[in-house]
C-alpha positions as a Python dict, from the first residue, in 0.01 Angstrom:
ca = {
    (1, 'M'): (0, 0, 0),
    (2, 'F'): (147, -16, -352),
    (3, 'S'): (51, 238, -617),
    (4, 'N'): (-160, -15, -811),
    (5, 'D'): (-354, -95, -491),
    (6, 'R'): (-408, 275, -426),
    (7, 'L'): (-521, 326, -786),
    (8, 'R'): (-764, 37, -763),
    (9, 'F'): (-904, 175, -438),
    (10, 'F'): (-924, 526, -589),
    (11, 'S'): (-1103, 399, -901),
    (12, 'N'): (-1355, 202, -696),
    (13, 'M'): (-1426, 498, -469),
    (14, 'I'): (-1480, 731, -765),
    (15, 'R'): (-1719, 484, -925),
    (16, 'C'): (-1932, 494, -608),
    (17, 'C'): (-2025, 851, -702),
    (18, 'H'): (-1971, 888, -1077),
    (19, 'N'): (-1963, 679, -1392),
    (20, 'L'): (-1599, 775, -1439),
    (21, 'Y'): (-1335, 552, -1600),
    (22, 'L'): (-963, 508, -1537),
    (23, 'W'): (-723, 438, -1826),
    (24, 'H'): (-364, 315, -1799),
    (25, 'Y'): (-117, 386, -2081),
    (26, 'D'): (256, 322, -2102),
    (27, 'S'): (508, 595, -2183),
    (28, 'S'): (451, 545, -2561),
    (29, 'F'): (78, 588, -2514),
    (30, 'R'): (-6, 222, -2569),
    (31, 'L'): (-314, 115, -2375),
    (32, 'V'): (-235, -121, -2086),
    (33, 'S'): (-577, -143, -1923),
    (34, 'S'): (-906, 42, -1882),
    (35, 'S'): (-1226, 20, -1678),
    (36, 'C'): (-1429, 162, -1972),
    (37, 'P'): (-1678, -83, -2132),
    (38, 'E'): (-1648, 100, -2469),
    (39, 'E'): (-1270, 89, -2456),
    (40, 'S'): (-1192, 81, -2830),
    (41, 'T'): (-1448, 344, -2937),
    (42, 'I'): (-1396, 596, -2658),
    (43, 'G'): (-1023, 529, -2641),
    (44, 'S'): (-992, 621, -3007),
    (45, 'F'): (-1101, 979, -2923),
    (46, 'L'): (-779, 1026, -2728),
    (47, 'K'): (-579, 983, -3049),
    (48, 'L'): (-820, 1110, -3312),
    (49, 'D'): (-871, 1435, -3125),
    (50, 'N'): (-498, 1503, -3070),
    (51, 'V'): (-545, 1458, -2696),
    (52, 'S'): (-268, 1198, -2670),
    (53, 'N'): (-10, 1433, -2825),
    (54, 'L'): (-104, 1715, -2588),
    (55, 'I'): (-76, 1481, -2290),
    (56, 'L'): (267, 1354, -2395),
    (57, 'E'): (381, 1711, -2466),
    (58, 'H'): (274, 1814, -2116),
    (59, 'A'): (444, 1511, -1956),
    (60, 'E'): (779, 1605, -2109),
    (61, 'I'): (807, 1922, -1903),
    (62, 'N'): (564, 1876, -1613),
    (63, 'N'): (512, 1615, -1340),
    (64, 'D'): (173, 1737, -1220),
    (65, 'P'): (-173, 1651, -1358),
    (66, 'L'): (-327, 1803, -1669),
    (67, 'I'): (-699, 1875, -1712),
    (68, 'L'): (-776, 1883, -2080),
    (69, 'T'): (-1072, 1974, -2301),
    (70, 'S'): (-1074, 1813, -2645),
    (71, 'S'): (-1203, 1986, -2958),
    (72, 'I'): (-1534, 1799, -2926),
    (73, 'R'): (-1547, 1924, -2563),
    (74, 'L'): (-1487, 1590, -2393),
    (75, 'M'): (-1276, 1641, -2083),
    (76, 'W'): (-1000, 1424, -1939),
    (77, 'T'): (-756, 1435, -1648),
    (78, 'A'): (-408, 1292, -1703),
    (79, 'A'): (-160, 1215, -1424),
    (80, 'F'): (191, 1076, -1459),
    (81, 'E'): (421, 824, -1298),
    (82, 'K'): (790, 903, -1346),
    (83, 'Q'): (1116, 757, -1226),
    (84, 'D'): (1420, 985, -1220),
    (85, 'D'): (1215, 1230, -1431),
    (86, 'I'): (1159, 966, -1700),
    (87, 'L'): (797, 895, -1787),
    (88, 'Q'): (689, 540, -1699),
    (89, 'N'): (310, 538, -1704),
    (90, 'I'): (15, 766, -1779),
    (91, 'Y'): (-317, 738, -1597),
    (92, 'I'): (-620, 913, -1742),
    (93, 'L'): (-954, 981, -1577),
    (94, 'G'): (-1251, 1038, -1805),
    (95, 'P'): (-1416, 1128, -2021),
    (96, 'Y'): (-1655, 1364, -1844),
    (97, 'F'): (-1830, 1695, -1893),
    (98, 'I'): (-1847, 1999, -1666),
    (99, 'D'): (-2156, 2143, -1833),
    (100, 'D'): (-2485, 1999, -1958),
    (101, 'N'): (-2452, 1836, -2299),
    (102, 'S'): (-2763, 1750, -2495),
    (103, 'P'): (-2744, 1457, -2739),
    (104, 'Q'): (-2780, 1709, -3024),
    (105, 'N'): (-2473, 1901, -2907),
    (106, 'I'): (-2272, 1581, -2873),
    (107, 'E'): (-2369, 1463, -3219),
    (108, 'Q'): (-2282, 1799, -3373),
    (109, 'R'): (-1937, 1777, -3217),
    (110, 'L'): (-1885, 1421, -3338),
    (111, 'Q'): (-1974, 1523, -3693),
    (112, 'K'): (-1651, 1722, -3698),
    (113, 'M'): (-1461, 1395, -3676),
    (114, 'N'): (-1412, 1139, -3952),
    (115, 'L'): (-1628, 865, -3796),
    (116, 'S'): (-1862, 611, -3950),
    (117, 'T'): (-2235, 652, -3890),
    (118, 'T'): (-2241, 342, -3668),
    (119, 'I'): (-1951, 453, -3450),
    (120, 'R'): (-2095, 803, -3422),
    (121, 'R'): (-2436, 667, -3320),
    (122, 'N'): (-2284, 431, -3062),
    (123, 'S'): (-2067, 712, -2931),
    (124, 'V'): (-2364, 944, -2883),
    (125, 'T'): (-2550, 672, -2694),
    (126, 'F'): (-2250, 608, -2469),
    (127, 'M'): (-2177, 977, -2409),
    (128, 'R'): (-2528, 1032, -2281),
    (129, 'S'): (-2423, 822, -1982),
    (130, 'L'): (-2111, 1027, -1908),
    (131, 'P'): (-2116, 1222, -1584),
    (132, 'V'): (-2149, 1598, -1551),
    (133, 'I'): (-1909, 1684, -1271),
    (134, 'S'): (-1832, 2018, -1111),
    (135, 'L'): (-1493, 2169, -1190),
    (136, 'N'): (-1409, 2190, -818),
    (137, 'R'): (-1478, 1819, -780),
    (138, 'I'): (-1262, 1740, -1085),
    (139, 'M'): (-974, 1938, -937),
    (140, 'E'): (-1007, 1736, -617),
    (141, 'Y'): (-1014, 1408, -811),
    (142, 'S'): (-703, 1518, -1003),
    (143, 'I'): (-517, 1582, -678),
    (144, 'M'): (-626, 1243, -541),
    (145, 'L'): (-524, 1063, -862),
    (146, 'H'): (-177, 1218, -842),
    (147, 'Y'): (-148, 1104, -479),
    (148, 'A'): (-265, 751, -564),
    (149, 'I'): (12, 727, -826),
    (150, 'N'): (298, 909, -654),
    (151, 'E'): (199, 923, -287),
    (152, 'K'): (273, 1294, -299),
    (153, 'Q'): (39, 1578, -203),
    (154, 'I'): (-14, 1871, -438),
    (155, 'S'): (-255, 2166, -436),
    (156, 'V'): (-507, 2311, -680),
    (157, 'S'): (-249, 2566, -793),
    (158, 'D'): (-28, 2283, -925),
    (159, 'L'): (-291, 2166, -1175),
    (160, 'T'): (-268, 2268, -1542),
    (161, 'Y'): (-560, 2320, -1779),
    (162, 'R'): (-538, 2301, -2157),
    (163, 'D'): (-794, 2339, -2432),
    (164, 'A'): (-713, 2148, -2753),
    (165, 'D'): (-838, 2446, -2956),
    (166, 'Y'): (-578, 2678, -2804),
    (167, 'K'): (-199, 2659, -2792),
    (168, 'Q'): (-100, 2770, -2445),
    (169, 'P'): (-171, 2576, -2122),
    (170, 'V'): (-265, 2771, -1806),
    (171, 'S'): (-313, 2689, -1439),
    (172, 'A'): (-647, 2517, -1383),
    (173, 'I'): (-765, 2764, -1122),
    (174, 'S'): (-671, 3060, -1344),
    (175, 'A'): (-862, 2902, -1632),
    (176, 'S'): (-1168, 2887, -1410),
    (177, 'S'): (-1126, 3251, -1311),
    (178, 'N'): (-1048, 3394, -1653),
    (179, 'N'): (-1316, 3228, -1866),
    (180, 'E'): (-1072, 2984, -2031),
    (181, 'L'): (-1326, 2722, -1931),
    (182, 'V'): (-1624, 2874, -2105),
    (183, 'V'): (-1884, 2709, -1885),
    (184, 'H'): (-2129, 2886, -1662),
    (185, 'G'): (-2235, 2570, -1487),
    (186, 'S'): (-2571, 2410, -1522),
    (187, 'Y'): (-2872, 2634, -1474),
    (188, 'T'): (-3080, 2324, -1405),
    (189, 'A'): (-2832, 2207, -1141),
    (190, 'E'): (-2825, 2547, -971),
    (191, 'Q'): (-3204, 2558, -960),
    (192, 'E'): (-3211, 2207, -816),
    (193, 'L'): (-2973, 2312, -538),
    (194, 'L'): (-3182, 2619, -458),
    (195, 'R'): (-3491, 2398, -451),
    (196, 'M'): (-3319, 2182, -189),
    (197, 'V'): (-3258, 2494, 18),
    (198, 'R'): (-3621, 2609, -13),
    (199, 'E'): (-3748, 2265, 87),
    (200, 'G'): (-3488, 2199, 357),
    (201, 'D'): (-3395, 1873, 184),
    (202, 'L'): (-3163, 1683, 420),
    (203, 'N'): (-3058, 1451, 138),
    (204, 'F'): (-2876, 1744, -23),
    (205, 'E'): (-2527, 1600, 38),
    (206, 'K'): (-2606, 1283, -157),
    (207, 'K'): (-2794, 1465, -432),
    (208, 'K'): (-2530, 1738, -463),
    (209, 'Q'): (-2274, 1480, -575),
    (210, 'K'): (-2466, 1439, -901),
    (211, 'L'): (-2503, 1809, -980),
    (212, 'A'): (-2273, 2019, -1198),
    (213, 'L'): (-2231, 2306, -957),
    (214, 'G'): (-1871, 2409, -1002),
    (215, 'G'): (-1844, 2523, -1360),
    (216, 'N'): (-1701, 2864, -1429),
    (217, 'I'): (-1924, 3140, -1299),
    (218, 'G'): (-1748, 3411, -1490),
    (219, 'K'): (-1478, 3654, -1392),
    (220, 'L'): (-1573, 3813, -1060),
    (221, 'S'): (-1240, 3969, -977),
    (222, 'N'): (-937, 4123, -1147),
    (223, 'S'): (-731, 4023, -847),
    (224, 'N'): (-597, 3681, -744),
    (225, 'D'): (-758, 3338, -740),
    (226, 'G'): (-848, 3367, -370),
    (227, 'R'): (-1046, 3684, -435),
    (228, 'Q'): (-1228, 3514, -725),
    (229, 'Y'): (-1320, 3220, -503),
    (230, 'K'): (-1435, 3451, -222),
    (231, 'N'): (-1661, 3643, -459),
    (232, 'M'): (-1806, 3318, -591),
    (233, 'I'): (-1901, 3207, -238),
    (234, 'L'): (-2044, 3551, -153),
    (235, 'V'): (-2278, 3517, -452),
    (236, 'C'): (-2380, 3169, -330),
    (237, 'I'): (-2453, 3304, 18),
    (238, 'I'): (-2692, 3565, -123),
    (239, 'L'): (-2873, 3305, -336),
    (240, 'F'): (-2900, 3063, -44),
    (241, 'S'): (-3025, 3338, 186),
    (242, 'R'): (-3307, 3432, -53),
    (243, 'A'): (-3402, 3067, -113),
    (244, 'A'): (-3409, 3005, 263),
    (245, 'I'): (-3648, 3298, 316),
    (246, 'E'): (-3871, 3158, 42),
    (247, 'G'): (-3859, 2825, 226),
    (248, 'G'): (-3989, 2974, 550),
    (249, 'L'): (-3680, 3092, 737),
    (250, 'S'): (-3743, 3432, 887),
    (251, 'P'): (-3576, 3722, 702),
    (252, 'E'): (-3404, 3835, 1021),
    (253, 'V'): (-3239, 3495, 1074),
    (254, 'S'): (-3148, 3458, 709),
    (255, 'L'): (-2995, 3804, 680),
    (256, 'T'): (-2809, 3764, 1010),
    (257, 'L'): (-2661, 3439, 879),
    (258, 'T'): (-2569, 3618, 557),
    (259, 'D'): (-2376, 3881, 754),
    (260, 'H'): (-2204, 3609, 959),
    (261, 'Y'): (-2090, 3410, 656),
    (262, 'F'): (-1983, 3723, 467),
    (263, 'Q'): (-1751, 3808, 757),
    (264, 'S'): (-1627, 3448, 779),
    (265, 'V'): (-1546, 3441, 406),
    (266, 'E'): (-1355, 3768, 421),
    (267, 'A'): (-1151, 3637, 715),
    (268, 'C'): (-1039, 3325, 525),
    (269, 'T'): (-674, 3305, 420),
    (270, 'S'): (-675, 2986, 210),
    (271, 'I'): (-881, 2810, -57),
    (272, 'Q'): (-938, 2517, 181),
    (273, 'E'): (-1082, 2747, 448),
    (274, 'L'): (-1317, 2892, 186),
    (275, 'K'): (-1430, 2544, 81),
    (276, 'D'): (-1501, 2453, 444),
    (277, 'I'): (-1700, 2774, 500),
    (278, 'N'): (-1897, 2714, 181),
    (279, 'A'): (-1989, 2358, 288),
    (280, 'T'): (-2087, 2475, 636),
    (281, 'M'): (-2297, 2759, 495),
    (282, 'Q'): (-2491, 2531, 261),
    (283, 'S'): (-2562, 2279, 535),
    (284, 'D'): (-2659, 2549, 783),
    (285, 'F'): (-2921, 2714, 560),
    (286, 'I'): (-3073, 2382, 453),
    (287, 'R'): (-3094, 2242, 807),
    (288, 'R'): (-3251, 2560, 942),
    (289, 'V'): (-3517, 2557, 670),
    (290, 'H'): (-3581, 2188, 741),
    (291, 'K'): (-3626, 2267, 1110),
    (292, 'C'): (-3879, 2539, 1027),
    (293, 'R'): (-4076, 2309, 802),
    (294, 'Q'): (-4065, 2027, 1056),
    (295, 'N'): (-4261, 2244, 1301),
    (296, 'P'): (-4573, 2327, 1100),
    (297, 'G'): (-4765, 2352, 1427),
    (298, 'Y'): (-4563, 2657, 1528),
    (299, 'S'): (-4726, 2981, 1427),
    (300, 'K'): (-4511, 3242, 1257),
    (301, 'P'): (-4481, 3460, 1572),
    (302, 'V'): (-4362, 3163, 1782),
    (303, 'R'): (-4123, 3052, 1508),
    (304, 'N'): (-3988, 3407, 1491),
    (305, 'C'): (-3930, 3399, 1866),
    (306, 'C'): (-3745, 3066, 1842),
    (307, 'D'): (-3528, 3201, 1562),
    (308, 'Y'): (-3451, 3519, 1755),
    (309, 'I'): (-3359, 3320, 2065),
    (310, 'E'): (-3118, 3094, 1872),
    (311, 'L'): (-2946, 3397, 1721),
    (312, 'H'): (-2911, 3581, 2052),
    (313, 'L'): (-2815, 3309, 2301),
    (314, 'E'): (-2511, 3513, 2403),
    (315, 'D'): (-2718, 3828, 2453),
    (316, 'R'): (-2965, 3929, 2720),
    (317, 'I'): (-3311, 3819, 2599),
    (318, 'V'): (-3609, 3998, 2753),
    (319, 'L'): (-3966, 3870, 2723),
    (320, 'S'): (-4103, 4220, 2681),
    (321, 'E'): (-3884, 4276, 2374),
    (322, 'L'): (-3992, 3945, 2221),
    (323, 'A'): (-4357, 4036, 2278),
    (324, 'E'): (-4311, 4383, 2132),
    (325, 'Q'): (-4145, 4241, 1819),
    (326, 'Q'): (-4449, 4021, 1755),
    (327, 'G'): (-4704, 4286, 1850),
    (328, 'Y'): (-4833, 4091, 2154),
    (329, 'T'): (-4853, 4151, 2525),
    (330, 'E'): (-4610, 3954, 2743),
    (331, 'Y'): (-4899, 3755, 2893),
    (332, 'Y'): (-5046, 3657, 2554),
    (333, 'L'): (-4706, 3563, 2404),
    (334, 'S'): (-4613, 3354, 2711),
    (335, 'R'): (-4937, 3155, 2689),
    (336, 'K'): (-4912, 3113, 2312),
    (337, 'F'): (-4545, 3009, 2326),
    (338, 'R'): (-4606, 2750, 2599),
    (339, 'K'): (-4914, 2610, 2424),
    (340, 'E'): (-4722, 2551, 2098),
    (341, 'T'): (-4379, 2444, 2227),
    (342, 'G'): (-4472, 2282, 2557),
    (343, 'K'): (-4216, 2504, 2734),
    (344, 'T'): (-4207, 2846, 2888),
    (345, 'V'): (-3998, 3107, 2709),
    (346, 'K'): (-3752, 3100, 2999),
    (347, 'D'): (-3712, 2721, 2989),
    (348, 'Y'): (-3676, 2724, 2608),
    (349, 'I'): (-3396, 2984, 2630),
    (350, 'K'): (-3223, 2782, 2902),
    (351, 'E'): (-3249, 2461, 2696),
    (352, 'K'): (-3095, 2625, 2390),
    (353, 'R'): (-2816, 2780, 2598),
    (354, 'I'): (-2729, 2439, 2742),
    (355, 'E'): (-2713, 2302, 2386),
    (356, 'R'): (-2476, 2585, 2290),
    (357, 'A'): (-2271, 2520, 2605),
    (358, 'K'): (-2227, 2156, 2501),
    (359, 'F'): (-2087, 2272, 2168),
    (360, 'L'): (-1850, 2521, 2331),
    (361, 'L'): (-1726, 2263, 2584),
    (362, 'A'): (-1658, 2008, 2312),
    (363, 'N'): (-1503, 2243, 2054),
    (364, 'T'): (-1331, 2529, 2236),
    (365, 'D'): (-1088, 2586, 2524),
    (366, 'L'): (-1311, 2841, 2695),
    (367, 'S'): (-1326, 2790, 3070),
    (368, 'I'): (-1654, 2694, 3236),
    (369, 'H'): (-1665, 3040, 3391),
    (370, 'E'): (-1621, 3205, 3049),
    (371, 'I'): (-1893, 2987, 2896),
    (372, 'S'): (-2137, 3063, 3178),
    (373, 'E'): (-2076, 3436, 3139),
    (374, 'R'): (-2095, 3421, 2760),
    (375, 'L'): (-2432, 3245, 2772),
    (376, 'Q'): (-2577, 3491, 3024),
    (377, 'F'): (-2596, 3260, 3328),
    (378, 'S'): (-2589, 3461, 3649),
    (379, 'S'): (-2300, 3258, 3796),
    (380, 'Q'): (-2080, 2959, 3725),
    (381, 'S'): (-2249, 2756, 3998),
    (382, 'Y'): (-2595, 2831, 3855),
    (383, 'F'): (-2475, 2726, 3509),
    (384, 'T'): (-2319, 2404, 3647),
    (385, 'E'): (-2637, 2320, 3835),
    (386, 'N'): (-2856, 2364, 3525),
    (387, 'F'): (-2610, 2182, 3301),
    (388, 'R'): (-2593, 1882, 3534),
    (389, 'K'): (-2972, 1876, 3558),
    (390, 'A'): (-3013, 1879, 3176),
    (391, 'V'): (-2720, 1658, 3069),
    (392, 'G'): (-2668, 1438, 3372),
    (393, 'I'): (-2299, 1512, 3429),
    (394, 'H'): (-2074, 1802, 3530),
    (395, 'P'): (-1955, 2031, 3247),
    (396, 'T'): (-1592, 1927, 3308),
    (397, 'A'): (-1684, 1558, 3275),
    (398, 'F'): (-1878, 1633, 2956),
    (399, 'R'): (-1575, 1810, 2807),
    (400, 'E'): (-1345, 1521, 2893),
    (401, 'E'): (-1584, 1262, 2746),
    (402, 'S'): (-1630, 1471, 2429),
    (403, 'R'): (-1255, 1495, 2374),
    (404, 'V'): (-1203, 1122, 2429),
    (405, 'L'): (-1475, 1046, 2171),
    (406, 'S'): (-1327, 1301, 1931),
    (407, 'K'): (-980, 1146, 1964),
    (408, 'Q'): (-1121, 798, 1904),
    (409, 'K'): (-1291, 916, 1584),
    (410, 'M'): (-969, 1079, 1462),
    (411, 'D'): (-771, 762, 1535),
    (412, 'Q'): (-1023, 557, 1339),
    (413, 'N'): (-976, 786, 1038),
    (414, 'I'): (-596, 769, 1033),
    (415, 'P'): (-489, 525, 758),
    (416, 'Q'): (-280, 232, 883),
}
């Protein structure tokens, strides 16, 4: 696939999520093409606001992308195509914002520029349609744009950030950590995300794309970028935990999850691992709240029992302890649990352990004996018998089938 094909594909994919435009300039900063409908008006900001000079200055000494904030706070990403270290083409993504911008703020910024009333009015109207995109997402787009041009992978640490109001460029991730990007995200967007947690909104992945969630949250560490990112996710975990409790998740489950994700974050050794943990954490809290709200017929004591069981599948679970936690006798809890769930407590525990066993068989190399012991089955044969009864096949056959399906999915995702 040639670079222009990759760029076209990249531009189309981006436009599926955001109203974001791609500009192509030659090495003298003459416009070759653009996907922007207001090409002449918006393109003029690149030169009027000194953005073009800063981009060319960066390209002289650097091959990697530049994220740039203009004096009127429009943001752009520039990536470069070079041959033998000689600049050939410049590709620019933007403009966009990483914080909420009211029309009044935009107009005030435009008044600083020598524009006619008509152009200023048209510009304000157009800028209202510009996307508000999280800084993390912009960094990812910058890395993808560089790959589409050069077919070379880079990391977040290779990106440079520059503010037109200041002289010195800095690394993009350092700018985020050290308040160079003076944005504390969108309060409205953060509240919308917490609402999705409280309501267990399963459309959160689609809706999250449109929220400005990755602006600078302030300096949370005097140490390195990894520590800053860890602290940011730890704050998110606390907020999600509280929102989940408000949404109906039991405090015990929510706080246990908080402990689990705190430990997972601290064990991470790379930014990518932290991103993966953050995505898993968000999905986990939202899906658990959704599950709670999908069972309105379950009383709080029965829901508490279900939550406790799911959190302690690898521990010995005793009916008397469950009953004591809810303030009931064993007889009363057993009847109540079966009436609401349609299952005995014992059968419910067994069902959930089989579900966990399926996950362990598909995603770990633990032996069947180790899995049966881990999930508190009295013997491997008893586990195998119950697994076959519930799933229809032997655990070994299930593992083999799962790995074949997993390999097929991976093969389908490998670009040809």
